[in-house]
N, C-alpha and C positions, 0 to 999 in steps of 0.2 A: 418691600412697602407696606403689602401687606400686615404682618405684621404688625408693623404701626397703626396702621388705620386697629386692626383685632385690640389692639392693647385703649390707644384709646377713646373707642367704644365699651369696652368694658369698663374702664375705667371712671368717663361720664358717667356710664347707667349707673352702678356704686350712689356715687355721687349723688344723683338726681331720685335715687329711690332712699336713700336716708332724708330728704329734705320730705317727700313725703310722709314715711313714718313720722320722724317731727315734728311735721305737723297733724297729723292724725291723735299721736302723744301727751301732743303741749291742751290738744284741745281737751283730750279727759284727763288728765295732772285738774287744770285749773277750775275742774267742773269738779271734780273729787274732794281740794281743797275749798272751794268755795261753800262746801255744809259743813267740812270744820270744826268746831267747834273749842278745838284744844289752842289755843295762844297764848302756851307754854312758852318759855323760849326765844319766842319771836318778836318782833319788832310790831309797834303797831300798824305802821304802816304796811305788812304785807301781811297783816288779819286785822283788816280796818272793822270789819264786821259794820258799825253801824258808823263809822267816821267817813262822809258820804267825799271830803276834797282828799283822803289816801282813797279813796275808789271809784274816786274821776280820776290821779294818776295813776293808779295798775291800769285798768283798761283800755287809756291812752297809750301805756308799757306793752301790755299785749297786743291794738290793733297795731300799730306799728312792723311786730315781733312776725302776726299774721301776713303782714302787710309786702313784709320782704323775704318770707316762705314762696306766699302771693307771685310777686315779682320774678324769682326764680319761675318756680312753674313757667309760668307766662311765657319765660327766656329758653324753652327749652329746640334744642332743636328740632330737626322730623325723623329724629334716631329717639327723640322723649329722652336726650339725654341735655346737659346741661355743653353750654356751648364754652369751651377754651377762646383762650382768643391770642392771637402772632400781635408779639409788638417787638421795633424797631426803636433804637435809639445808639444819639451817635455820640459820638468820644469824646474823655472830659464829659459828656451832658449828665442830666439827672433822669433820672426815671420814677415813677415808685403804685407801684403795683397795693391794690386794696385786697383787704380780706375779705369779702365779702359772706362770710359763717353767719349768717340771722340767727343772733342772741337772745334767746326770751329773759326776761326777767329775774328765771333765776338761775339763768347762765350768767348774766351777765357779772356773776360774779366770781366766775372763773376765767372773768377776760385776761390775769393778765400767766393761763396758759399756754393760750394762745400763742404756733412755734410757729417758723416757716423753715420748711423743707423746698433743697433745689440739685439738679444732677443738670453736668453739661450733659450738650451735644453728642458724646461719648460715650456715657458711665450708662449701668441697663440699673439700680439702682439711687434712691435720694438718700441723701444726707442733710443730717443741718443746715441750715445757715450759721456761719459763723461772723455773727455785728463786729465793726470792727470803725475805726474815727468816719470812715466813707460806707459802710453799711447800718443802715438803724432802722428802730423800729419804734417809732410812732408810741408814744405814751394812750395818745386818744383815742385813735382809734385802728392803733396794731396793724396799722399800713406797711409796706419793705420799699426804704428809701435808699434807694442805690445812687451815689455822690459822687463826681470824676470816676462816670462810663469806664471799663477797657475791654478788650477783647474776650477775656478772659472769664470774665461775667455774663459773658452766653448762655444761654440753659431753658432748661424747667422749670418753671416755682408753684411750689402750691404751699399753702394757708392750711392750720391741722390745728383744731381741738380735740384731745380724747380720740376717737374715734371718727371723727366728720371731719371731714377738708372740700372744699373752694374748688371753683371753678378752673385749673392750668393756668400760667402763664405762659407763654413762648418766647425769648426775650432773646433778638440778636442786636449786637452791638456791630455799629458800624463803624468802619474813619469818612466823612466822606470832606469833600474836597471840591474848591470850583467849579471845574469840569465836571461832576459829577450832580451837581444843581442847576437847572435855572430861576434867574429868579425874574417874576411873574408882574404884574401889579393887580389891582381889586378891581373887578369886576366895576364898581363905580369909577374906576378912572377913567380919564378922554382918552388914552391910548394905551396901546399893549406895549409888552407883552403880556396876554393875560394864559391864564393856568388851558391847561386840554384839557381836550374833550373827555369824555370816557369814549370808550372806542371794543365792538365788539373785535377780538379773536378765536382763535380757531379752535374751537373744542365746545363749546359753546360757553366761553369764561368770558370775562367782563375786567378790563386793567380802566381804571381811573385813579384818579388824588387822594387818598385820604388830609384832610390835613386839624391840625392840632390846632390848643388853644393859640389866641398871643402869649406872650413870652411877657413880662415885666417889664417892667421901662427902664433904659440903661442908665438913668440918672433921675433924680427928684429937683422938683424948683425954678426947673427950667428946661426948652424941648429938648428932648432926649430922640432915642429911634429905640421900636418893639418888630420883633419880625415872628411873622407863624410860619414849617414851616409843615407840606405837604408831602402827603408817604405813597409811592406809589406803589396801588394797591389790587389782585388780584382776586375777583369775587367766581361764585358761582351765579349763573344766569334760572336755576329756578329756587333758588334761596328765597324765599316767601311767600311761594306760589307752586309748591312742589313739581314744576314743570318737567318732564324725561328729559335727558339726554337726545337729541337724535343726531342720526347720522345728515354729514357736511352732503350742499348736494356736488363739491369735487371729487364724489368718491373717496371721503378720508372715512375710519371704518368708525365704528363708537367711541368715545372717552373709555378708557381702562379703569374698568371698575371700584379699584383701591383708591383711584385719582379721584374719580368718581364722588368717593364716599368720604374722602379726605375732607372734600371743601362744602363737603355738608356739612360736616363736621365743625368747619371753622365758616358759622356764619356769616361772619362780620369780616370776612377773606383773610388773605395772606400775604401779605406785602413782601413787594418782589426779589428785595435781597431779603428775606429768611431764611432762615438757615431747611426751615421744616420744607419748605413748594421743591416739587417735585423736578425732578432737572428737564421732564422731559417737559414743562410752560416756561422753567426760566428761562432755559435758552430758546424759548420763540425769539423771532429778530423783534415784535413790538413791545416784548417786555423786556430783551436787554439795550433796547434803542429809547426808553421811555425812562428819565431823569425824575429826581427829587423836587422838590419845588421849593421856594424861599418868596416869604410875600414880607416889606420892606415897609414898617410904618411909623408915623411920629405920633409920641408921646408927651405929657407933663399933669409929674405929681406932685405933690405935698410930700416931702420930707419929713420922715418921723418927728413927733416932738418932742421934749422930754414928756415919761410916763412916770408921776411917783403915786406908787403905793400907798396909804397907812392905817396905819391901824390906830382907833380911836379905841377907847376906856367908855363906858356905859354910862357917863357926863356929858359923851362929846369932847373928850380930851384926847390931845395925840401922844402918842404912848410910844407910835414906829413910825417913820418917813421912810423908806428907801427910793430909788431913779432906775425904774427897771429898763431901760435903754442904758444904761450902764452895764448892763450884764446881774444888777445887783438885784437880786429878791428876802423879798420873808417868809419869814419860815409860814407865817398865819394864811398864804395864798400857796393858788396852783402856779404848782411848775410848769414855765412854757414847755412848747417841745424840743427835742435837741435839737442843737444844729452842727455839723458836721466841721473838721476844724482847716483852717486853713491850709493847702500845699503850698508847699512852696518850691520846686525846680529848679536845680543847679543841670545847666542842658552848654554839652561842650560840642564847638565846630572848629571846621577849620576855614581861613583863611580865603576867600578870592572862590567860598562856594553859595551853594541857594538855601535860606531858609526859611523855618517858618516857625513862628512861636506865636505857640494855642495853651490859652489860658486854659488854665484849673481849672474851673471854674465855669459854672452853665451861664452862655451866650442869652444874651446881649451883653455887653457891656463896656466900660471907656482901659481904652489903655495908657497909664502914668509914666513917664518916669522924675523922678522926684516929686517933686509937684506940679510938673511942666505936664498937661493934658497934652495925648495925643491927638490931634483930630489929619482924620481922613484924606481932608482936602490942602491942607497945609506940610502935612507932610509926604504927601507926594511932589506938591509945585515944591520944597524945600531939598528933594533929594531927585530931582530930573526925576522921578516914577523910578529909581531905585527902591525904598522904601514906599513898602502900601500896604494901610488895612484891606484883605477882602469881605465881599457880602456877609461871608460866614463868622464872623471876626476876630481871621488871624490876621500874620505881622509873617506879610512878605517881606525877606531881606534878599537884594538875587548883588552877587560877586561881594560876600560881603567882607568885612574888614574891621580891622582890630577897633578900629574906634566903635565901631555897635556895640561891644563888651560894653555891660551894661545890667542894672537891675528893672525888668516889668514888671511893672505889679497892675496888674485889670480890677474894675470896680464896677462895681453895680448900684445900683440906689444910694451911693455916698459909705458904702462898708465894701471893707478889701475882701478881694474873691480868691484873691492867687497872686503869687510873684511868680517868674522865674526870672532868674542868675544866664546870664547869656557872657559867656569867654569864650572870645574869637583869638584861636589861635593860629602859627604859625605850622603848614605838617615837614617835617623833618623827613624827609626823603634823603636814600645814599642809594646814590647811582656805582654800579659796578659795571666794567664790561667784562662779557660772558667768559672770552679767550684769557682771561686776567685772572678771571675768578675757576677756570679749568686746570691752567696751566699751578696755577697753588694750591690746590687739591691735588692733582698729581705729585707736585715736590713733595707735599707732609707725608703722605703715604709714603716713598720711598721712600724719606726721610727714619719713618717708623717700620719699614720696612727692611734699613740696613741693617738700623740700629737690632731687627728682633734676630737678623740673621749673625748678627757681632756674636752677641750673645748668645745662644747655642754655639758659638766655635771656640767660646770662652770657657762653655762647659766640657765642650768634649776635651780639649785643652787637659782640664784640669784633671780631666778622667785617665 
């Protein structure tokens, strides 16, 4: 634990020092460039001289850059180092990690050189992130997006440009079930259950629920559903006001210094199920007994309309028309962000077993079989409770039948998010009598022994 804390402090101190140096160097550089009269080989927008339009634009760009550096400086933790973030992601869901490098107008040309590095929780060194159909780098802001999360995505991630690095992310991917989550209502709802309130736990810590944003609506042009997830998170009381940990009245010893430092570094808290949460905290009854929460809401949004892009000549005549809503784009327009390919999964199960179907896309979603939409209340009634859709949008099938075999597709905003082909088969079992097996084995060994002795006898007689 001491080694981990020291490494984090050193890593965060180096990053914060580079932020301060960048701020000073950039101020000096723009002053030198401002008095330079040599504009050969440079665009007028870079050296506007008497062009007030370009001057204003450049001033706004540099102000945005300085505001970014100032914001990072203001967010330094009590150790005057950048604050890393501990994240939790649910399996099959989506996570987005922003690249928080402050790019000056001069460095913005090198945005394509931004890379992401990562290390698993057991690795000692970093390696480049390998992009795939489910791990994408957003071209507009160079953020890292991971779709269809898996346990193997757990680890530390860091954005890098040359020698400049940013605040590291510590991602933990967990598998959620209905038994590990509590369904709660909005505080404005007339009846509960409501979200649990913050509570003090031993060692000067606070346990609370950190809420994410509302998800997208499950459908469009009609009433759908959305949800918001609340993550169990542990915080350090002293964050923000530099309070010192005091020995508790019951005689408990002062909290270990390395764990204190760890919570001071992660001033935004550490999720209860994060792999970096110390075991001494993770095993507290209050932490083990606190569940993540989910809040369900209703929504209604409009479906996307046909997005026609037109290219016109100087006279206003249309020379090209493409329908962006069908995935067709013109060479004259900016390409949209990349989207992952639709995942199709094949799932074999045994007849009579209990099955859980999980959409390989982000929830909330709507399930379909062919053109038929599976409504939770209808499928529950028709199957007498044998098949139901849970609050996490998973299909649960009890005592599966061969007739349950089918292609289950999940949709979000009228777009295919993924599909699962379920095949339920009979289990082929061979039941043997142990006595018969033992007798057969002895008989076979006896035959081999008899043949071996006969072969030796024949060789001796020949000689």
